[in-house]
N, CA, C and O atoms as a MOPAC input file, in Angstrom:
PM7 MOZYME 1SCF
protein

 N     88.12400 1   145.61600 1    80.87900 1
 C     87.96500 1   144.72700 1    82.00700 1
 C     88.91100 1   143.53900 1    81.84900 1
 O     89.01900 1   142.97300 1    80.76200 1
 N     89.58900 1   143.16400 1    82.91500 1
 C     90.49800 1   142.03200 1    82.87100 1
 C     89.72800 1   140.72900 1    82.99300 1
 O     88.78500 1   140.61700 1    83.77600 1
 N     90.14000 1   139.76100 1    82.21800 1
 C     89.52000 1   138.43900 1    82.30700 1
 C     90.31700 1   137.58400 1    83.26700 1
 O     91.54800 1   137.58800 1    83.23500 1
 N     89.62700 1   136.85800 1    84.11400 1
 C     90.27200 1   135.95000 1    85.05300 1
 C     90.38600 1   134.58200 1    84.39500 1
 O     89.37800 1   133.99800 1    83.99800 1
 N     91.59900 1   134.07400 1    84.27900 1
 C     91.81100 1   132.77000 1    83.65600 1
 C     91.86400 1   131.69900 1    84.72500 1
 O     92.65500 1   131.78000 1    85.66400 1
 N     91.03300 1   130.71600 1    84.57800 1
 C     91.02600 1   129.57800 1    85.48700 1
 C     91.52900 1   128.35300 1    84.74600 1
 O     91.35300 1   128.22600 1    83.53400 1
 N     92.16000 1   127.44800 1    85.49500 1
 C     92.55500 1   126.18000 1    84.90300 1
 C     91.30700 1   125.31300 1    84.81600 1
 O     90.64900 1   125.08700 1    85.83100 1
 N     90.96200 1   124.81700 1    83.61600 1
 C     89.77700 1   123.96600 1    83.50200 1
 C     89.91100 1   122.71500 1    84.36100 1
 O     91.01300 1   122.21500 1    84.58300 1
 N     88.77600 1   122.22000 1    84.83900 1
 C     88.76800 1   121.00400 1    85.64300 1
 C     89.37600 1   119.87900 1    84.83200 1
 O     89.00500 1   119.67000 1    83.67700 1
 N     90.31400 1   119.15100 1    85.43200 1
 C     90.96000 1   118.04100 1    84.75400 1
 C     92.18800 1   118.44600 1    83.96300 1
 O     92.94400 1   117.58700 1    83.51100 1
 N     92.39900 1   119.75000 1    83.78800 1
 C     93.58300 1   120.20600 1    83.04500 1
 C     94.78500 1   120.19500 1    83.98500 1
 O     94.65100 1   120.45800 1    85.18000 1
 N     95.95100 1   119.89100 1    83.44100 1
 C     97.13300 1   119.89600 1    84.29800 1
 C     97.42100 1   121.30300 1    84.79300 1
 O     97.34700 1   122.26400 1    84.02900 1
 N     97.74600 1   121.42000 1    86.05400 1
 C     98.10600 1   122.71300 1    86.62800 1
 C     99.61500 1   122.85400 1    86.62900 1
 O    100.34000 1   121.87000 1    86.48300 1
 N    100.07600 1   124.06100 1    86.79000 1
 C    101.50500 1   124.30800 1    86.93500 1
 C    101.91800 1   123.75800 1    88.30000 1
 O    101.44200 1   124.23500 1    89.32900 1
 N    102.78000 1   122.78000 1    88.31400 1
 C    103.16700 1   122.12900 1    89.57300 1
 C    104.65400 1   122.32800 1    89.84000 1
 O    105.35700 1   121.39200 1    90.21900 1
 N    105.11800 1   123.54300 1    89.64000 1
 C    106.53400 1   123.81600 1    89.80500 1
 C    106.91100 1   124.27300 1    91.20200 1
 O    108.08500 1   124.22000 1    91.56900 1
 N    105.94900 1   124.71700 1    91.98400 1
 C    106.24400 1   125.19900 1    93.32500 1
 C    106.22800 1   124.05000 1    94.31700 1
 O    105.33000 1   123.20900 1    94.27000 1
 N    107.22300 1   123.99700 1    95.23200 1
 C    107.25000 1   122.91200 1    96.23100 1
 C    106.02500 1   122.89600 1    97.13300 1
 O    105.71500 1   121.85800 1    97.71700 1
 N    105.31800 1   124.01800 1    97.26400 1
 C    104.14400 1   124.07800 1    98.12000 1
 C    102.86200 1   123.66300 1    97.43000 1
 O    101.79600 1   123.67400 1    98.04500 1
 N    102.95000 1   123.29600 1    96.15600 1
 C    101.74800 1   122.91800 1    95.41500 1
 C    101.06600 1   121.70100 1    96.01500 1
 O    101.71800 1   120.76800 1    96.48200 1
 N     99.74200 1   121.73000 1    95.99300 1
 C     98.92700 1   120.58600 1    96.39000 1
 C     98.41000 1   119.96800 1    95.10100 1
 O     97.80200 1   120.65600 1    94.28100 1
 N     98.64800 1   118.66900 1    94.91600 1
 C     98.35800 1   118.00000 1    93.64900 1
 C     97.23600 1   116.98500 1    93.77300 1
 O     97.05400 1   116.36300 1    94.82000 1
 N     96.48800 1   116.82500 1    92.69300 1
 C     95.48700 1   115.77100 1    92.58100 1
 C     96.18900 1   114.47500 1    92.18000 1
 O     97.39000 1   114.47300 1    91.90700 1
 N     95.43900 1   113.37500 1    92.14600 1
 C     95.99600 1   112.10100 1    91.67500 1
 C     96.57500 1   112.24300 1    90.27000 1
 O     97.67700 1   111.77000 1    89.99400 1
 N     95.82700 1   112.89400 1    89.38800 1
 C     96.26200 1   113.02400 1    88.00400 1
 C     97.53700 1   113.85700 1    87.89500 1
 O     98.43600 1   113.51300 1    87.12700 1
 N     97.62100 1   114.94100 1    88.65200 1
 C     98.79500 1   115.79500 1    88.60700 1
 C    100.02200 1   115.08400 1    89.19400 1
 O    101.11700 1   115.15400 1    88.63500 1
 N     99.82300 1   114.40300 1    90.32300 1
 C    100.93300 1   113.67600 1    90.94700 1
 C    101.40600 1   112.54700 1    90.03600 1
 O    102.60700 1   112.31100 1    89.90800 1
 N    100.46400 1   111.85000 1    89.40300 1
 C    100.82500 1   110.76400 1    88.49600 1
 C    101.62000 1   111.30900 1    87.30900 1
 O    102.60300 1   110.69900 1    86.88900 1
 N    101.20200 1   112.44300 1    86.77100 1
 C    101.92900 1   113.05100 1    85.64800 1
 C    103.33400 1   113.47000 1    86.08700 1
 O    104.29900 1   113.28700 1    85.34500 1
 N    103.44400 1   114.02300 1    87.27300 1
 C    104.74600 1   114.44200 1    87.79800 1
 C    105.69500 1   113.25300 1    87.93400 1
 O    106.88500 1   113.35500 1    87.63600 1
 N    105.14500 1   112.11600 1    88.39300 1
 C    105.95500 1   110.91500 1    88.60800 1
 C    106.00800 1   110.01000 1    87.38000 1
 O    106.67800 1   108.97800 1    87.40000 1
 N    105.30600 1   110.38700 1    86.31100 1
 C    105.26600 1   109.62600 1    85.05800 1
 C    104.77000 1   108.20200 1    85.25900 1
 O    105.35800 1   107.24200 1    84.76200 1
 N    103.65600 1   108.09000 1    86.01200 1
 C    103.00700 1   106.79900 1    86.24300 1
 C    101.50200 1   106.97900 1    86.07000 1
 O    101.01100 1   108.10100 1    85.95000 1
 N    100.78800 1   105.88200 1    86.05900 1
 C     99.32900 1   105.92100 1    86.00600 1
 C     98.78700 1   106.26000 1    87.39500 1
 O     99.40500 1   105.90000 1    88.39700 1
 N     97.64000 1   106.94800 1    87.47200 1
 C     97.06800 1   107.25900 1    88.78300 1
 C     96.84700 1   106.02400 1    89.66800 1
 O     96.97800 1   106.11700 1    90.88800 1
 N     96.51800 1   104.89000 1    89.08300 1
 C     96.30700 1   103.68500 1    89.89600 1
 C     97.60200 1   103.21700 1    90.56800 1
 O     97.56600 1   102.56000 1    91.60800 1
 N     98.74800 1   103.56200 1    89.96300 1
 C    100.03200 1   103.21400 1    90.56900 1
 C    100.22900 1   103.95600 1    91.87600 1
 O    100.84500 1   103.42800 1    92.80300 1
 N     99.71300 1   105.17800 1    91.96300 1
 C     99.82100 1   105.94700 1    93.20500 1
 C     99.14400 1   105.21200 1    94.35900 1
 O     99.66300 1   105.17800 1    95.47400 1
 N     97.99300 1   104.63400 1    94.08400 1
 C     97.26200 1   103.87800 1    95.11700 1
 C     98.11600 1   102.73100 1    95.63500 1
 O     98.20100 1   102.51100 1    96.84400 1
 N     98.74000 1   102.01000 1    94.73300 1
 C     99.61800 1   100.90200 1    95.11400 1
 C    100.80100 1   101.41900 1    95.93500 1
 O    101.13200 1   100.84700 1    96.97300 1
 N    101.43100 1   102.48600 1    95.47900 1
 C    102.58700 1   103.03100 1    96.17700 1
 C    102.22900 1   103.59900 1    97.54600 1
 O    103.04700 1   103.55300 1    98.46500 1
 N    101.00800 1   104.13900 1    97.69600 1
 C    100.58700 1   104.62100 1    99.02200 1
 C    100.58800 1   103.48100 1   100.02400 1
 O    100.96700 1   103.66700 1   101.18000 1
 N    100.16600 1   102.29900 1    99.58500 1
 C    100.03300 1   101.15000 1   100.48000 1
 C    101.32000 1   100.34600 1   100.62000 1
 O    101.56700 1    99.76200 1   101.67500 1
 N    102.14000 1   100.30500 1    99.58100 1
 C    103.31100 1    99.42300 1    99.63000 1
 C    104.64100 1   100.14800 1    99.78900 1
 O    105.60400 1    99.56100 1   100.28100 1
 N    104.71000 1   101.40800 1    99.38300 1
 C    105.99500 1   102.11800 1    99.40800 1
 C    105.97300 1   103.37700 1   100.26700 1
 O    106.95400 1   104.12000 1   100.30600 1
 N    104.87300 1   103.61500 1   100.94600 1
 C    104.80600 1   104.77400 1   101.82300 1
 C    104.77200 1   106.11300 1   101.10700 1
 O    105.30900 1   107.10000 1   101.61000 1
 N    104.14200 1   106.15400 1    99.93300 1
 C    104.02600 1   107.41500 1    99.20500 1
 C    103.26900 1   108.41500 1   100.07600 1
 O    102.13900 1   108.14100 1   100.48100 1
 N    103.87200 1   109.57500 1   100.37400 1
 C    103.21200 1   110.54500 1   101.25300 1
 C    101.98700 1   111.16000 1   100.58200 1
 O    102.02500 1   111.53800 1    99.41100 1
 N    100.90500 1   111.25200 1   101.34800 1
 C     99.66300 1   111.80200 1   100.82300 1
 C     98.83800 1   112.38000 1   101.96200 1
 O     99.12600 1   112.15700 1   103.13800 1
 N     97.80600 1   113.12600 1   101.58900 1
 C     96.85200 1   113.67800 1   102.55100 1
 C     95.47800 1   113.13600 1   102.18600 1
 O     95.05600 1   113.22200 1   101.03200 1
 N     94.79400 1   112.58800 1   103.15500 1
 C     93.45100 1   112.06400 1   102.91900 1
 C     92.46200 1   113.14300 1   103.35400 1
 O     92.23000 1   113.34200 1   104.54600 1
 N     91.88400 1   113.83500 1   102.37500 1
 C     90.95900 1   114.92900 1   102.64100 1
 C     89.60600 1   114.36200 1   103.07900 1
 O     89.05200 1   114.78600 1   104.09400 1
 N     89.08500 1   113.41700 1   102.32400 1
 C     87.88900 1   112.65000 1   102.67800 1
 C     88.19800 1   111.20500 1   102.33400 1
 O     89.31100 1   110.89000 1   101.91200 1
 N     87.22900 1   110.33000 1   102.50900 1
 C     87.47200 1   108.92000 1   102.21000 1
 C     87.80200 1   108.68200 1   100.73400 1
 O     88.40200 1   107.66300 1   100.39000 1
 N     87.41300 1   109.61700 1    99.86100 1
 C     87.65300 1   109.43100 1    98.43300 1
 C     88.53900 1   110.49800 1    97.80900 1
 O     88.87400 1   110.39900 1    96.62900 1
 N     88.92100 1   111.50300 1    98.56000 1
 C     89.74700 1   112.57900 1    98.01100 1
 C     91.13200 1   112.52300 1    98.63000 1
 O     91.30200 1   112.69500 1    99.83700 1
 N     92.12100 1   112.27900 1    97.77500 1
 C     93.52400 1   112.19700 1    98.18400 1
 C     94.26900 1   113.33500 1    97.50000 1
 O     94.03400 1   113.61500 1    96.32400 1
 N     95.15400 1   113.98100 1    98.21900 1
 C     95.99600 1   115.02600 1    97.64800 1
 C     97.44300 1   114.77100 1    98.04400 1
 O     97.72800 1   114.05500 1    99.00400 1
 N     98.34400 1   115.37200 1    97.28600 1
 C     99.78000 1   115.19500 1    97.48900 1
 C    100.43900 1   116.56500 1    97.54000 1
 O    100.10300 1   117.44100 1    96.74300 1
 N    101.36100 1   116.75700 1    98.45500 1
 C    102.13100 1   117.99000 1    98.51600 1
 C    103.39200 1   117.78300 1    97.67100 1
 O    104.11700 1   116.80700 1    97.86100 1
 N    103.64700 1   118.69400 1    96.75000 1
 C    104.78400 1   118.56800 1    95.83700 1
 C    106.09900 1   118.37400 1    96.59800 1
 O    106.91700 1   117.53800 1    96.21500 1
 N    106.30400 1   119.13500 1    97.66400 1
 C    107.54800 1   119.03300 1    98.43800 1
 C    107.69200 1   117.64300 1    99.05600 1
 O    108.80300 1   117.12000 1    99.14100 1
 N    106.57500 1   117.03500 1    99.49000 1
 C    106.62300 1   115.68100 1   100.06300 1
 C    107.02500 1   114.65700 1    99.00000 1
 O    107.80400 1   113.74400 1    99.27400 1
 N    106.49300 1   114.81300 1    97.79300 1
 C    106.84600 1   113.89100 1    96.70800 1
 C    108.31100 1   114.03300 1    96.32700 1
 O    108.99400 1   113.03900 1    96.07900 1
 N    108.79500 1   115.28100 1    96.28000 1
 C    110.21000 1   115.50800 1    95.96700 1
 C    111.11000 1   114.85200 1    97.01400 1
 O    112.10600 1   114.21700 1    96.66800 1
 N    110.76200 1   115.00500 1    98.28800 1
 C    111.56200 1   114.40400 1    99.36600 1
 C    111.49700 1   112.88200 1    99.29100 1
 O    112.50400 1   112.20800 1    99.50600 1
 N    110.32400 1   112.33900 1    98.98700 1
 C    110.15300 1   110.88700 1    98.86700 1
 C    111.02700 1   110.34700 1    97.74000 1
 O    111.66500 1   109.30400 1    97.88100 1
 N    111.04900 1   111.07000 1    96.61800 1
 C    111.89200 1   110.66300 1    95.49400 1
 C    113.37300 1   110.71800 1    95.86800 1
 O    114.14300 1   109.83100 1    95.50100 1
 N    113.76400 1   111.74700 1    96.58900 1
 C    115.16400 1   111.85700 1    97.01500 1
 C    115.57100 1   110.67400 1    97.89300 1
 O    116.67100 1   110.14100 1    97.74700 1
 N    114.68000 1   110.25900 1    98.81100 1
 C    114.97600 1   109.10700 1    99.68900 1
 C    115.04400 1   107.80500 1    98.90700 1
 O    115.76500 1   106.88300 1    99.29000 1
 N    114.29000 1   107.72600 1    97.80300 1
 C    114.23400 1   106.48500 1    97.02400 1
 C    115.34200 1   106.40500 1    95.96400 1
 O    115.51000 1   105.38000 1    95.30400 1
 N    116.08000 1   107.48300 1    95.81600 1
 C    117.12500 1   107.54400 1    94.77500 1
 C    118.21400 1   106.52200 1    95.05200 1
 O    118.65200 1   106.35800 1    96.19000 1
 N    118.64200 1   105.84300 1    94.00600 1
 C    119.75900 1   104.88500 1    94.07100 1
 C    120.95800 1   105.53300 1    93.41200 1
 O    120.89300 1   105.98900 1    92.27100 1
 N    122.04000 1   105.56400 1    94.14400 1
 C    123.26800 1   106.13300 1    93.59600 1
 C    124.12900 1   104.99900 1    93.07700 1
 O    124.41700 1   104.03900 1    93.79100 1
 N    124.53700 1   105.12300 1    91.82000 1
 C    125.39900 1   104.10700 1    91.19800 1
 C    126.82400 1   104.65900 1    91.17900 1
 O    127.09000 1   105.72000 1    90.61500 1
 N    127.71200 1   103.92900 1    91.79600 1
 C    129.11200 1   104.37800 1    91.79300 1
 C    129.95300 1   103.36000 1    91.03700 1
 O    129.62600 1   102.17600 1    90.95900 1
 N    131.03600 1   103.86100 1    90.49100 1
 C    131.89600 1   102.96400 1    89.70700 1
 C    133.14200 1   102.59800 1    90.46700 1
 O    133.97800 1   101.85100 1    89.95800 1

């Protein structure tokens, strides 16, 4: 019989696909910031997110990638 492997609650998921939907913890790990920083960026920098309920926020990986691309600073010499 094959065993079905589930990602334990709170464990980081594979977030390599642009269609991935991320939790606060996963998005924070992807952006290398604390989860509380995401809250600040949602309000001050327009970080794209989906409000599922009043307390559940999710992020689409492709939206975060596009947001990062728009925020990129190019240094030229």
